[in-house]
C-alpha positions in Angstrom: 60.3 83.0 81.1 63.8 82.6 81.3 63.9 79.2 82.4 61.6 78.0 79.5 63.8 79.7 77.1 66.8 77.9 78.6 65.3 74.7 78.4 64.8 75.3 74.7 68.3 76.5 74.0 69.7 73.5 76.2 67.8 71.0 74.0 68.7 72.7 70.9 72.4 72.8 71.8 72.3 69.0 71.9 71.7 68.8 68.4 73.6 71.8 67.3 76.6 70.4 66.0 74.6 68.1 63.6 72.4 71.2 62.6 75.6 73.2 62.1 77.1 70.4 59.8 73.8 70.1 57.7 74.1 73.9 57.2 77.6 73.3 56.0 76.4 71.1 53.2 74.1 74.0 52.2 77.2 76.4 52.2 75.5 78.4 55.0 78.1 77.8 57.4 82.1 77.9 57.5 83.4 74.5 57.1 86.2 75.1 59.5 85.2 77.9 61.8 81.5 76.6 62.5 82.4 75.5 65.8 82.9 79.2 67.0 79.1 78.9 67.4 79.7 76.4 70.1 82.1 78.6 71.7 85.3 76.5 70.6 87.7 79.5 70.0 90.9 78.9 68.1 92.6 82.3 68.7 94.8 83.4 71.8 92.8 84.8 74.9 92.5 88.5 74.6 94.6 90.7 77.2 94.1 94.0 75.4 91.5 96.7 76.0 88.9 95.5 73.4 85.6 96.9 72.1 83.2 94.1 70.9 80.5 94.7 68.2 77.7 92.3 67.3 75.9 92.3 64.1 73.4 89.9 62.5 74.6 89.8 59.0 75.9 92.2 56.1 73.6 95.2 56.3 74.1 95.7 60.0 77.9 95.0 59.6 78.3 97.5 56.7 76.2 100.3 59.0 79.0 100.2 61.6 82.1 100.2 59.3 82.3 104.0 59.7 82.4 103.8 63.4 84.9 101.0 63.4 87.2 102.8 60.9 86.9 106.0 63.5 87.7 103.8 66.4 90.7 102.4 64.7 92.0 105.8 63.6 91.8 107.2 67.1 93.0 104.2 68.4 90.4 104.3 71.2 90.7 100.5 71.7 93.8 98.0 71.2 91.6 95.5 69.7 88.1 95.5 68.2 86.1 92.2 67.9 83.2 92.0 65.5 80.7 89.0 65.9 78.1 87.9 63.4 75.9 85.2 62.4 75.9 84.7 58.9 78.6 83.3 56.6 78.2 86.3 54.1 79.0 88.7 56.8 82.4 87.0 57.5 83.1 87.3 53.7 82.3 90.9 53.8 84.5 91.4 56.9 87.4 89.6 55.3 87.3 91.9 52.4 87.4 94.8 54.4 89.9 93.9 57.4 91.5 90.7 56.8 95.0 92.3 56.7 94.3 94.3 59.8 95.7 92.8 63.0 93.7 95.1 65.3 90.3 93.8 64.3 89.0 90.3 64.7 85.9 88.3 63.4 84.2 85.6 65.2 80.9 83.8 64.8 78.6 84.6 67.8 78.1 81.4 70.0 74.6 80.0 70.4 72.8 81.9 73.3 73.6 79.0 75.8 74.7 80.6 79.2 77.9 78.1 79.3 78.7 79.0 75.8 78.5 82.9 76.4 80.4 82.6 79.7 83.3 81.0 77.8 83.1 83.4 74.9 83.2 86.5 77.7 86.0 85.0 79.7 88.1 84.5 76.4 87.6 87.9 74.9 87.1 90.2 78.1 85.6 93.0 76.4 85.6 96.6 77.9 82.4 97.5 76.0 79.8 95.4 74.3 77.7 97.0 71.5 74.8 95.0 70.0 73.4 96.4 66.6 69.6 96.8 65.7 67.5 93.9 66.8 70.2 91.4 68.1 68.5 90.8 71.5 69.9 87.6 72.9 68.6 87.2 76.7 71.7 85.0 78.1 74.2 87.0 76.3 72.6 90.2 77.6 72.4 88.9 81.4 75.9 87.5 81.3 77.4 90.6 80.1 75.8 92.6 82.7 77.0 90.0 85.4 80.6 90.9 84.6 79.7 94.7 84.8 80.6 95.4 81.0 78.8 98.5 79.7 76.3 97.6 77.2 74.9 99.4 74.2 72.1 98.8 71.8 73.3 100.6 68.7 70.8 101.8 65.8 68.0 99.9 67.7 65.0 99.0 65.6 61.7 97.6 67.2 58.7 97.4 64.8 55.1 97.6 65.9 54.9 93.9 65.0 57.9 93.0 67.0 56.9 95.2 70.0 53.6 93.5 70.1 55.4 90.1 70.8 57.6 91.8 73.6 54.7 93.3 75.2 53.1 89.9 75.4 55.8 89.0 77.9 56.3 92.5 79.1 58.0 91.7 82.4 60.7 89.7 80.8 61.0 92.1 78.0 61.6 95.0 80.5 64.1 93.0 82.3 66.1 92.3 79.3 66.2 96.1 77.9 66.8 97.6 81.2 70.1 95.9 81.1 71.4 98.3 78.4 73.3 101.3 79.6 72.6 103.3 76.5 70.1 102.7 73.5 70.7 104.7 70.3 67.5 104.2 68.4 67.1 104.4 64.7 63.6 106.0 64.5 60.8 107.7 66.7 58.8 104.6 66.8 61.6 102.5 68.2 62.4 105.4 70.7 58.6 105.2 71.8 59.0 101.5 72.3 62.2 101.6 74.5 60.4 104.1 76.7 57.4 101.7 77.2 59.8 99.0 78.2 61.6 101.5 80.4 64.9 101.6 79.2 67.5 103.7 81.3 68.9 106.1 78.6 67.7 106.6 75.1 69.0 108.7 72.4 67.9 109.1 68.8 70.0 110.6 66.1 68.6 108.6 63.1 69.3 105.6 61.2 73.0 104.7 61.0 72.5 102.9 57.7 72.5 106.4 56.2 76.4 106.0 57.1 77.0 102.5 55.8 80.1 102.0 53.8 78.9 100.3 50.6 82.2 100.6 49.0 83.1 97.1 50.2 80.1 95.7 48.9 80.3 93.8 45.6 80.3 96.2 42.6 79.3 96.0 38.8 82.7 95.4 37.2 81.8 91.9 36.1 78.2 93.1 34.6 78.1 93.9 30.9 75.1 95.7 30.0 76.0 95.5 26.1 73.6 98.1 24.4 71.4 98.8 27.4 71.5 102.4 28.6 68.2 102.9 30.3 67.9 100.7 33.4 65.5 100.4 36.2 65.7 98.1 39.2 63.2 96.4 41.4 64.6 95.0 44.5 63.2 92.7 47.2 60.1 91.9 45.2 57.1 89.7 46.2 54.3 88.0 44.0 52.8 89.7 41.9 55.1 92.9 42.1 57.4 91.3 39.3 54.5 91.3 36.9 53.4 94.7 37.7 56.9 96.0 37.2 56.9 94.0 33.9 53.7 95.4 32.6 55.0 98.9 33.1 58.3 97.9 31.2 56.1 96.7 28.4 54.7 100.0 28.2 57.9 101.8 28.1 59.5 99.5 25.2 57.9 101.8 22.7 59.7 104.7 23.8 63.1 103.0 24.6 65.3 100.5 22.4 67.9 100.2 25.1 65.8 99.6 28.0 66.4 97.0 30.5 64.9 95.9 33.8 66.6 94.3 36.6 64.6 92.2 39.1 65.9 91.1 42.4 63.3 89.0 44.2 63.1 88.7 48.0 63.2 84.9 47.8 65.4 83.3 45.1 63.4 80.0 45.4 60.6 82.1 43.3 62.8 82.7 40.4 61.8 79.9 38.3 58.0 80.9 38.8 59.0 84.5 38.1 60.7 83.6 34.7 57.7 81.6 33.6 55.4 84.3 34.4 57.5 87.1 32.5 57.9 84.7 29.5 54.2 84.2 29.3 54.0 88.2 28.9 56.3 87.6 25.7 59.3 89.3 27.4 62.7 88.0 26.9 64.3 87.0 30.2 67.8 86.2 31.2 69.1 85.0 34.5 72.3 86.2 35.9 73.4 82.7 36.6 73.2 82.0 32.8 75.5 85.1 31.9 76.7 88.4 33.1 76.6 89.7 29.6 73.3 91.1 29.0 72.0 90.1 25.7 70.6 92.8 23.1 67.1 91.3 23.2 66.9 90.8 26.9 64.0 92.8 28.6 64.3 91.6 32.0 67.5 90.3 34.0 66.4 88.1 37.0 69.2 88.1 39.7 69.3 84.6 41.0 72.4 85.0 43.3 72.4 86.2 46.8 74.2 89.3 48.4 74.6 91.5 45.2 71.9 94.1 45.4 74.4 96.9 45.5 76.2 95.8 42.3 73.0 95.9 40.4 71.7 99.2 42.0 74.9 100.8 41.0 73.8 100.2 37.2 70.6 102.1 37.5 69.2 105.5 38.3 65.9 104.1 39.5 64.6 101.5 42.0 61.4 100.1 43.0 61.1 98.8 46.4 59.2 95.5 46.8 57.1 94.4 49.6 55.3 97.6 49.4 52.5 97.1 46.8 51.4 94.0 48.9 50.7 94.1 52.7 54.3 93.2 53.8 55.4 96.5 55.4 58.0 97.4 52.9 61.7 97.2 52.4 64.5 99.5 53.6 65.3 102.0 50.7 68.5 103.4 52.3 70.9 101.3 50.1 69.2 102.3 47.0 69.5 106.2 47.6 73.1 105.8 49.0 73.9 104.3 45.5 72.2 107.4 43.8 68.9 105.9 42.9 65.4 107.6 43.0 63.0 105.2 44.7 59.2 104.3 44.3 57.2 102.2 46.6 53.8 101.2 47.3 51.6 102.3 50.1 52.5 99.8 52.4 55.8 100.8 53.9 54.9 101.0 57.8 58.3 99.1 58.7 60.3 102.1 57.3 57.7 104.9 57.7 60.1 107.6 58.9 62.7 106.8 56.4 60.4 107.2 53.5 59.0 110.4 55.0 62.5 111.8 55.1 63.1 110.8 51.4 59.9 112.2 50.2 60.7 115.5 51.8 63.9 115.4 50.0 62.3 114.5 46.7 64.1 111.4 46.5 60.9 108.8 46.7 57.7 108.5 45.1 54.5 106.6 46.2 53.2 104.6 43.5 49.6 102.7 43.9 49.5 100.5 40.9 51.4 99.7 37.5 50.1 103.0 36.0 51.6 105.1 38.5 55.0 103.1 38.4 55.0 103.5 34.6 54.7 107.1 35.0 57.3 107.2 37.5 59.7 105.3 35.3 59.0 107.4 32.2 59.4 110.6 34.2 62.8 109.7 35.5 64.5 107.4 33.2 66.7 110.2 31.4 68.1 111.4 34.8 71.7 112.0 34.1 74.7 110.8 36.1 75.2 114.1 37.7 71.7 113.7 39.4 72.9 110.5 40.8 75.9 112.2 42.3 73.8 114.7 43.8 71.6 112.1 45.5 74.6 110.4 46.7 76.1 113.7 48.1 72.7 114.5 50.0 72.4 111.2 51.8 76.1 111.0 52.5 75.9 114.4 54.3 72.9 113.2 56.2 74.6 110.0 57.2 77.9 111.7 58.3 75.6 114.0 60.6 74.1 110.9 62.3 77.5 109.2 62.6 79.2 112.2 64.3 76.6 112.5 66.8 76.4 108.8 67.4 80.2 108.4 68.0 80.4 111.5 70.4 77.5 110.1 72.4 79.4 106.9 73.1 82.5 108.6 73.8 80.9 110.9 76.2 78.6 108.1 77.7 81.7 105.9 78.5 84.5 108.5 78.8 86.5 106.9 76.0 
């Protein structure tokens, strides 16, 4: 299986530079640093004791910021290296750490053995920590060839993903058994890692409860005008926007200052969403048109990327999309960390344990249709800011507990 994988990777690498340049034109790659993905490193070779974290994108990066901050505070390593894949993650990194000489960001090279060997020889990490679902076979095997301790942090494997791994069970076991320690984010992942015969597994909870959202974009440049009652629907899929809109129409008779904010999962659907809502006789405004909300606007549609936190901070209520359809739901942690009570449909199997926890804390509500969604909004629209602060405090305490146990386990495992 590894031979086939490497054949495909090697073929892709031939055209990689062209592919990356096309992505630059689409503003999806850094115009100067894109060669880092081909392991062309324009920084001095590392000679310090260095810990390396690898994340996919913004959400995973935010989840490890508290660990990075603790490592920096305790001076556990002389240098910290963070790699990621997306341009947006590098921008968030710069916002937080650009002026700190003890921490460096690089884009992860394509998973070709030659590129990975060059990368490891240059940076010589003392410990490698991969976050969530970042499983790159050549990277993992090359790390272990150099006897670098390897951790999978906040590991997440869904049943759908596990079904794919089990299809190549022998290869999957060989990959996952390279990890010296796996810290799983939930019981389901814990079970799947056991099936893959991982050496050492611990489950303290989802590290995203500890995520630092303060470095995410805030709501300073959004002017709500006269709108004081706000609900937010995030990561929505068709037809969830119209379901939310029907609830909004019923609520309008009770509130003159009501605003709905819709953040679709895929921005490419914005025009069709706008057309559907206009056909419902609702006044619609796109964020790209103006960040000042007009008095007559019913629904504000967010047609920009990476600003969910900004809009959640404006609301006390959030509907999590991908749940009234058979999609598996979306992660509600960001919403509750920003003080929102959340509602969701019945299809949340991808985040089952998180929703169970929030339900027990009375911070989430299951809704099956637009009538129940309307009831949720109506019951909770008058929540005061003190309730918002209370929710934030509850979640932060839970996150702090997970963070403390995680850091202690890493320290103990590797005698840091």
